C-alpha positions in Angstrom: -150.7 25.9 36.1 -147.7 28.0 36.1 -149.6 31.1 36.0 -151.7 29.9 38.2 -148.8 28.7 40.7 -147.2 32.9 40.6 -150.4 34.1 40.7 -151.1 32.0 44.5 -147.2 32.9 45.7 -148.2 36.5 44.8 -151.2 36.3 47.1 -148.9 34.6 49.7 -146.1 37.2 49.4 -143.1 35.5 48.4 -142.1 38.5 45.8 -141.8 40.9 49.0 -138.9 40.9 50.7 -140.8 42.6 53.7 -142.9 39.8 53.7 -140.2 37.1 53.7 -138.2 39.2 56.5 -141.4 38.7 58.9 -140.6 34.5 58.5 -138.3 32.4 60.2 -135.2 31.9 58.2 -135.8 28.7 57.2 -138.8 29.8 55.6 -137.8 32.8 54.1 -135.0 31.1 52.1 -137.5 28.5 51.3 -139.9 31.2 50.1 -137.0 33.4 48.1 -135.8 29.7 46.3 -139.6 28.9 45.4 -140.1 32.3 44.1 -137.0 32.5 41.9 -137.4 28.8 40.4 -140.8 30.2 39.4 -139.6 33.3 37.7 -137.1 31.6 35.8 -139.2 28.6 34.1 -141.4 31.4 33.4 -139.2 33.8 31.8 -137.5 30.8 30.1 -141.7 29.5 28.7 -141.6 33.2 27.4 -138.6 32.9 25.4 -140.3 29.7 23.7 -143.7 30.9 23.4 -142.6 34.3 21.5 -144.0 36.4 24.6 -142.4 39.2 26.5 -141.3 38.2 30.0 -143.2 40.6 32.1 -142.6 39.2 35.4 -138.4 39.7 34.9 -138.9 43.6 36.0 -137.7 45.5 39.2 -141.3 45.7 39.9 -140.7 43.4 42.7 -138.0 43.0 45.4 -137.5 39.3 46.6 -133.7 38.4 47.3 -131.7 35.9 45.3 -131.2 32.9 47.5 -128.3 32.9 50.0 -125.3 31.0 49.0 -125.7 28.7 52.0 -125.8 25.0 52.5 -129.3 23.4 53.0 -128.4 22.2 56.5 -127.0 25.4 57.7 -130.9 26.0 57.7 -132.2 24.8 60.3 -136.4 25.2 61.5 -135.4 26.8 65.1 -133.0 29.3 63.8 -134.4 33.1 63.7 -131.4 35.0 62.4 -130.3 33.6 58.2 -127.1 31.7 58.5 -123.6 33.5 57.5 -123.4 33.0 53.1 -120.6 30.9 52.3 -117.3 31.6 50.4 -117.7 28.3 48.2 -119.6 26.0 46.6 -122.7 24.8 48.1 -125.4 22.4 47.2 -127.6 24.9 46.4 -124.9 26.3 43.7 -127.1 26.4 40.8 -130.0 28.1 41.6 -128.1 30.8 43.5 -126.1 31.4 40.4 -129.4 31.5 38.5 -130.9 33.6 40.9 -128.1 36.0 40.8 -128.1 36.1 36.8 -131.8 37.0 36.8 -131.5 39.6 39.6 -128.8 41.4 37.6 -131.0 41.2 34.2 -134.4 42.5 35.6 -132.6 45.4 36.3 -130.3 46.0 33.1 -131.2 48.6 30.5 -131.5 46.6 27.7 -133.6 43.6 28.8 -136.0 46.5 30.0 -135.4 48.5 26.6 -137.4 45.6 25.2 -139.1 44.5 27.9 -141.0 47.5 29.2 -139.5 50.8 28.1 -140.9 52.3 30.9 -139.2 50.9 33.6 -135.3 51.6 32.2 -135.3 54.5 34.6 -134.7 52.1 37.0 -132.1 50.6 35.7 -130.3 53.5 35.7 -130.6 53.7 38.7 -128.9 50.6 39.8 -125.8 51.3 37.4 -124.4 53.5 39.6 -123.2 55.9 36.9 -121.8 55.5 33.2 -120.2 52.8 32.2 -118.7 51.1 28.7 -121.0 49.4 26.3 -121.3 46.0 28.0 -119.0 47.5 30.9 -122.1 46.0 33.2 -122.3 42.5 31.6 -118.1 42.0 32.2 -118.3 43.1 35.6 -121.2 40.9 36.0 -118.6 37.7 34.8 -116.0 38.3 36.6 -118.0 38.2 39.6 -120.1 35.1 39.0 -116.6 33.6 38.1 -114.7 34.7 41.2 -117.5 34.2 43.6 -118.7 31.1 42.4 -117.3 29.3 39.7 -113.8 29.3 40.5 -115.1 27.0 43.4 -116.6 24.7 41.4 -115.7 21.0 40.9 -115.6 20.2 36.9 -116.3 16.9 38.1 -118.9 17.0 39.8 -121.9 16.6 38.0 -124.1 19.5 39.5 -121.0 21.4 39.1 -120.2 20.8 35.8 -123.9 22.0 34.5 -123.5 25.0 36.3 -120.6 26.4 34.9 -121.3 25.7 31.7 -124.9 26.2 31.6 -123.8 30.0 33.9 -121.1 31.2 30.8 -123.5 30.0 28.1 -126.4 32.4 29.8 -123.5 35.0 30.1 -122.8 34.9 26.7 -126.2 34.9 25.6 -126.7 38.5 27.3 -123.6 39.6 25.8 -125.2 38.6 22.6 -128.3 40.6 22.6 -127.3 43.6 25.0 -125.7 45.8 21.7 -128.7 45.0 19.7 -130.6 47.2 21.8 -129.0 50.1 20.8 -128.7 49.0 17.1 -131.8 48.0 16.6 -133.6 51.3 17.3 -130.6 53.4 15.5 -129.8 54.0 11.8 -126.4 53.3 13.0 -124.3 49.7 11.8 -122.0 47.7 13.4 -118.7 47.8 12.5 -116.6 44.9 11.9 -114.9 44.8 15.0 -118.4 44.3 16.9 -119.8 41.6 14.2 -116.7 39.6 15.3 -117.2 40.3 19.0 -120.9 38.9 18.4 -120.4 36.0 16.5 -117.3 35.3 19.3 -120.4 35.4 22.2 -122.8 33.1 19.6 -120.2 30.4 18.9 -119.6 30.8 23.3 -123.2 30.0 23.3 -123.3 26.7 21.3 -119.9 25.6 23.0 -121.4 26.0 25.9 -124.4 23.7 24.7 -122.3 21.0 23.3 -120.2 20.8 26.5 -123.8 20.1 28.3 -124.9 17.5 25.7 -122.1 15.5 25.2 -120.3 14.9 28.9 -121.7 12.0 30.9 -121.6 14.0 33.8 -125.0 15.9 32.6 -127.1 12.7 31.9 -129.3 13.3 35.2 -129.6 16.8 34.1 -130.5 16.4 29.8 -134.1 17.3 30.3 -133.1 20.8 31.6 -130.6 21.1 28.5 -132.8 20.1 26.3 -135.2 22.9 27.3 -132.6 25.8 26.7 -131.6 25.4 22.8 -129.3 27.8 21.8 -131.4 29.4 18.7 -130.5 33.0 19.5 -126.9 31.9 18.3 -127.9 29.9 15.7 -130.4 33.0 14.0 -127.4 35.3 14.8 -124.8 33.0 13.0 -127.1 32.6 9.8 -127.1 36.0 9.2 -123.6 36.9 9.8 -122.5 33.7 7.2 -125.4 35.5 4.8 -123.7 38.6 5.0 -120.1 37.3 5.8 -119.8 34.0 3.9 -116.5 34.2 3.8 -114.9 35.6 6.8 -112.0 35.0 8.9 -114.2 33.3 11.3 -116.3 31.3 8.7 -114.4 28.5 9.2 -114.7 28.3 12.8 -118.4 28.8 12.3 -119.2 26.1 10.6 -117.1 23.9 12.8 -118.8 25.4 15.6 -122.3 24.7 14.4 -121.3 20.8 13.1 -120.1 19.7 16.7 -123.6 21.2 18.2 -125.8 19.7 15.4 -123.8 16.5 16.0 -124.6 16.6 19.8 -128.0 17.4 19.8 -128.9 15.0 16.7 -130.3 12.3 19.2 -132.7 14.6 20.9 -133.7 16.2 17.6 -133.9 12.7 15.6 -137.0 11.9 18.5 -138.6 15.5 17.8 -140.5 15.4 14.9 -142.2 18.9 14.7 -141.9 21.7 12.2 -139.6 24.1 14.9 -137.4 20.8 15.5 -137.3 20.5 11.5 -136.2 23.8 11.1 -133.3 23.2 13.9 -132.4 20.2 11.9 -131.7 21.7 8.9 -129.9 24.8 10.3 -127.7 22.6 12.5 -127.2 20.0 9.4 -126.1 22.9 6.9 -123.0 23.3 9.6 -122.4 19.5 9.4 -121.8 19.3 5.9 -120.2 22.8 4.9 -117.1 22.1 6.5 -116.5 19.3 3.9 -117.3 22.1 0.8 -115.8 24.7 -0.4 -116.3 28.8 0.3 -118.2 29.7 -2.8 -120.9 26.4 -1.8 -121.3 27.5 1.9 -121.9 31.4 0.3 -124.8 29.9 -2.0 -126.2 27.7 1.0 -126.3 30.7 3.1 -127.8 33.0 0.2 -130.3 30.4 -1.7 -131.1 27.4 1.0 -131.4 28.4 4.6 -132.4 32.1 4.6 -135.3 31.2 2.4 -136.8 28.5 4.4 -136.1 31.1 7.9 -137.3 34.1 6.2 -140.2 32.2 5.2 -141.3 30.4 8.4 -140.8 33.4 10.4 -141.5 36.3 8.4 -144.6 36.8 10.9 -142.6 36.5 14.0 -140.0 39.3 13.3 -140.8 40.6 17.1 -139.0 37.6 18.7 -135.9 38.5 16.9 -136.2 41.9 16.8 -132.8 42.6 19.4 -131.2 40.1 16.8 -132.2 41.7 13.7 
């Protein structure tokens, strides 16, 4: 049904900014919001199904939704309203769309999805930047432009803050692997520590979302975004460095995330959830064990299961291997 909806939207010209520009301001904005909702849902479905998100590319030009309130849009308006410099009713959709707009033009994303389009990413970057520099710039822009105006006691704003920070951490985690996965160059310990910090940030954001009573009405969406790339990277690192300086913090963070998601995991008894439950539960028990026991778990327990279970799905994790 999602594919059918996307094809209908394309036939209606929702993906084309020139087509949207011909419509009244209210209709044009609704078209942008609808198109971006379809793109973001389609991207997540592709991630879960081990399929490249071919729609999140620079092959269409629909703008991200405007940072305006619903009441700022009136049917009789001919021109779009002025963009607000504060939090609005549609802030979650606006922020997610802006991050998606960045990602679909980024070199690390296009290198995995469609390498032929990486030349477009080079044009967008406006000159050379340091590794991860564009993501650092995006993170600062999002914080200054949107998140600093959010009220953490507002459920929608709370959801926006921690979903955004978790998504940014995810992209900062996978971005370096676009270069390491295609060369014999090995990561340094400093780079591994940075990657672990991003993976832990993903779990911490997810834990906040799962534990807070403010997100009760949004749990269906939080459950839809399990931070599995973080678990894969963390277990990879623990296998390689079982007694590193951050190992204790890593086990604690996994334990907290498992406890936050334990009720949800108990209600899902398929093999995929069993694997996730096992990886999390090891983190829950490991904080009470010695470093040697943790090392044995990483080498003989969890990784034997992961390697056996996912041997034929390496493509899904190629950016994390």
